[in-house]
N, C-alpha and C positions, 0 to 999 in steps of 0.2 A: 273439380278443377274449374278455374275461372273461364267463362265462356269466351271472353275476348282473347285470352292467351291461347285457348284451344283453337279458335278460328285463325289466329295469326300463324300458328304452327301448321295448320292445314294449307295456308297460302303463304308459306315462308318466303318463297322466291319473290313474289310480288311485293310483299311487305319490305323485304331487304332492299330491292331496287328503288322503291318509293322513298324509303328512309334515306338512302344515299343521295337521291336527287334533292330531297328537302334539306338534307345536311349541307350540301353545296350551296344552295340558295341562302340558308341561314348563315353560312360562313361569309358570304358576300355581304349580307346585312351587318354582321359583326365587323367585317373589315371596313365598311363605310364609316362607321362610328370611330374605329381606330385610326383611319386615315385622317379624319377631321381632328381628332385629338393630337395626332402627329403633326399636322399643319400648325396648330396653335403652339405646340412645343418648339418646333423649329423656328417659327416666326419670332418668338419671344426669348429664344435661348441666349442670343448674344446680349440682349438688353439686361437679362437677369445676371449673366456671368460678369459683365463689366461692373455692375453694382454702383453706378453713379447716382448721385442724388438729384442732379439737374442736367438737362441736355439743352445746349444752346445751338440753334440751327439758323439758317438763313431766314430773314424776316418774311413772314407770309407763307412759309413752306411747312410741310408736315414731317420733315426730318429725312435723313439719308436713306432710311429703309423704305420710304414710301415714294420719294421723288428726288430729283437732283437738288442738292443743297450746297451752296458755295459761300464760305465766309473767309475773311483773311486770317492767315495763320497767326499773326501777331495779336489777334483778338484775345488770346489766352492771357497775355500780359495785362490787358485792361480788366479781365475778369478777376485775376488774382488780387487786384486792388480793392475789390468790393468787400466790405466788412462781413465776416462770417464765412468766407470762402477759404477752405484749407488748401485745395489744389485744383488746377485746371489743366486738362490735357487735350491735345489735338487728336483728331480722329479722322481717318479717311476710309471710305467704303465705296467700292465700285466693282462691277462684274466684267470679266474678260473671258474670251474664248480663243484658245491657241491650239496648235497641233503639236503633239509630243509622241515620239516613237510610233508615228503613223496612225495615231488615234486622236480624235478631238478631245481637248482638255478645257473644261469650263470651270472657273473658280471665282469665288468672291474674294477680292483683295481687300484686306483690312490693314490699315496703316496705324501703327502704335507710336505714341509720342516718346520717341527716344530722347534722352536716356531714362526719363522717369518711369516709362512703361516698357519693360523688356518682355512682357508676355508671361510673367510668373503666375498670373491668375488663370492662364489657359491650362486645362487638365491634360497633361502630357502622359502618353503611354510609352513613349520611347524618346530618347534624345534629351535635349536641354532647351532652355529659353534662349532668346537672342543675346549675343555677347558683343556684337559690333554693330556700328551704325549702318553698314551697307553689306549687301550681297548674301544675307542670310534670311531664311524663312522657316516658319512652322506651318506644316500642312496637315489637313485632315486625311485620315486613312482612305476615305472615299475617293480621293484624287488619285490613288494608286501611285504615289511617288515615294518609294522607299527612302529610308534614312540615308543621307549621303548623296542623293540624286542631285545632279547639277542641271538646271534648266535655264534657257535663255528667255528672258522677258524684257522686251524693249531692247536696249543696247547693252544690257548687263547680264551676267550669268549669276544666278542665285543658287545657293546650296541649301538643301533641306537638312536642318539641324535638329528639328523636333517633330514628333508626330502626335496628333491628338485624335480622338475618336468621338463621333457624334456631333461635331461642330459644323453645322451646315446652315446655309441661309434659308430664307423663306421660300425660295424656289427649289430647294433641295440640292443646290450646288455646294460642294465642300468649301470651307473657309481656308484661306492662306494668309498668315500674318507676317507682315513686313514692318520695317520702320516707316515712319511717315514720309521721309524723303524718298525712300525706294518706291513706296506706293504711288507717290505723285510722279516720279520718273516713269513708272510703268503707265500711268494714266495719261500723261501728256506727251508720251513718246511720239515722234514724227519721223518719217523717212528723211534722209539727208537732202534729197531733192526738194521736198516740201519746205524745209528750213531755208534752203538757198533761195527759193522763189519768194518766200516771205521777206527775207532780208533785202532782196532786190526790189520788192514792192515798197518796202519802207524807204529805201534810198530814193526811189522815184518820187514818192510823195514829198519828201523833204526837198528834193531838187525843184519841185514845181512851185514852191513858195519862196517869198522874198528872203526869209530867214536863212534858208538853205543856200541861197546865192551869196548872201553877205558873210556867212560863216561856213566855209567849206569843211571845217573840221566836224561839223554836225553830220556830214554825209558819212564819214567813217564811223561815227557813233551809231547812226541809224542802221548801218550795215553789219554791226557787231551783234554780240549776244543780247538777248532780251533783258537779262538780269542786269546788264550794264546801262540800261536806259532808265533814268530816275522816274520818268513819267509813267512807267509801267506799274501795274498793281502788284502788291506783294503776293506770294503763293497762296492759293485757295485750298482750304480743307473742307471736309464734309460737315463736321460738327466739332463742338468742344464739350466734353462732359466734365461736370463740376462735382467735387467732393466738399461737403460742408464741414466746418469745425464742430466738434462735439458740443451739443447744447445750442448750436446756432439756430436762429429763427429762419426757417426755409421761406416762410411767407414774406419776411422782410427782404431777404436776398432777392426773391423773385420780383418784388415790387421795385427794387432798385434797377434790376435788369430790364423790367418792362418799360422803363423810360428811354431805353436805347432803341431808336427806330429801325436800326439795320438788322436786328436779330429777333428771334422768337424763342422763348424759354419754355421748356416742358419738364415736368417731373417724370420719373421713371414709369409711374403708373399711367400717366397720360400718353407717354410714348408707346406703351404696350397697347393701350386702347386704340390709338391711331392705327397701329399695325393690324389689330384684329378687326376693326371696323372698315378698313380699307382693303388690304390685300387678301385677307382671309374670308371676308364676309361673303363674297360671291361663291367661293369654293364651298363654304359652309352650307349655303342655300342649295347649291347644286347637289352636293352629297346627300343632304337631307331629303331632297326630292327623289333621288334614286333609291334611297333607303325606304321611303314610304311606298314607292312603286313595287319594290321587291317584297315588302311585307304583304301588300295586296295580292301580288302574284302567288306568294307562298300560301296565303289563305285560300285562294281559288284552287290551286293544285291539290292541297290537302282535302278540300271539300269535294272535288271531282273524284279523287281516289276513294274517299270514304263512301261517297254516293255509289260509285261503281261496285265496291265491295258489298254494299247493302243490296244492290240489285242482284248480285250473284247468289245471295243467300235468302232470296225472297221466300222460297219454299221452306227453308229451315225456320225462318221467322214465323211463317204461318203455322208450322208444326208446333212451335213453342206456344203460340197463342192458343192452338187447339187443345194442348194439354194443360192450359191454365196459367201460363206464365204472365206476369203482370207487365204493363207497359213500362214501368220503371226498370225492370230487369232488361228488357229489350233495348230501351234507350241507353241504359248504362253500358250495355255491350258495345254499342256504336261509339259512345263518348269515350270509353276506355281505349278503344282502338285508336281513335284520333289523338288522344293524349299520349299514348305509347309511341305513336308515329312521330309526334312532335318532340317527345323526349329523346328518342333515338337520334333524330335529326339534329337536335341541339348538342348532344354529346359528340356526335360525329363532327359537327361544325367546330366545336371547341378543340377537338383532337387534331383535325386537319389544320386549323388555324395556327396551332402552336408550331407547326413545322413550316407552314407556307408563308405566314406573315413576315418572319425575319428575312425572307429572301425577296421581299418586295423592294423596288427601287426607292420608294419613299418610306419614311418611318410609319409603322402601324402600331399605335400605342393603345393597348387594351387594358382597362382598369377593372377592378372588381365591380364597380357600379355599372359598367357596361354589360358584364355577364349577368348581373342580377336583373337589369332592365330587359335584356334579351330573353331571359327565362320567363319573365312575366308576359312579354309579348308573345312568345311561343305558346304559353298556356292559353292566352286569350284567343289567338287565331285558331288553335286546335278546337277550343269549345265552339267558336263561331263556325268552323268548317264542319263540325259534326251535326249542325242543326239540320242541314238538308237531308242527310242520311236518316236522322231520327224522324224527321217529318215523313219521309217515305216509308219507314218501317212501321210507324204507328198507323198508317193508312192501309196496311196489308190486312186483308180479310182472312180469318182462320180457314175458311173453306177453300182457299187457294191451293192448299196442299192436296186436296181431293181432285183438283182439275187435272186433265190430261197434260 
């Protein structure tokens, strides 16, 4: 019988508890890599789903997913006139937090360019896309808003007409899709008293200048709705995404748009790079640091356990040497124990992870490459951890077994 297996059976309890501890550590190591992959998937999910060829954002900014971007809504009409452009659609994105049924509700509001974009590209698991310009929404299941739920956002009540799954923002908050007009109404909603004070302040400013005294009708205009004042800017959206005509030269279109000083144009690939190099980069480095520390800790723990097991059988090792066992046999005994310990821990980590990771609040995405790399890491740390035990075993003198 193999000496390593026989020794493990002799210390089955210690080996089992040690393997469980190592398995939990390795599960966390595996989870760190999965969380990082999940961050990347969630950060780039919406960009991939929309499938635009070009993204137009506020000049000098990095787009609506990295910072605030504001461009006039009528810019899409200018973009449509550029040769090679097949379609241009407005897009609004912002995060809100409300209270619903006594619990906090945080969602990423996405405004779709109605009626060109009704949300048909959103992968629905229940319900339907948007059918009217107001008061309808598509919600991700993570928001826990069942189909038919009516929720007040701003001054309007919206009904959930469609449900999707796995559509979350880079912060892990569920997405909710509205028409652009509804999304902007939610974003710029103000209490009635704030509107009254703003209109009173506008009237006071007009009264303080000569024009207001000479034309009293301007006072009534200043005190009215903002959209009735021609000097006010058109509504602002977060971005405009562009679809090119088949065979169109993307470089030529971008060169034309680059001459417009009020905007910045990105390709889909560049938008994803901006997301990953900005919002995800720090999380990547922090997760990588924790993963490295856990690997070092796992190595130390396995080394200490193997060294302790070696000390417990010093007399047995001395007896093996006394009857003529080679150093390679003794070293193989300790190395095999460390490898078996790592293998059992790896299998346990994979088994526990299958049930634990889906219950994490953020997506944990484990791919085959992650499992292979972790198996290699476990093999390496098991070999390194066995070195201390092998070194101690090879220094044992055969006559130790004869001592009292």
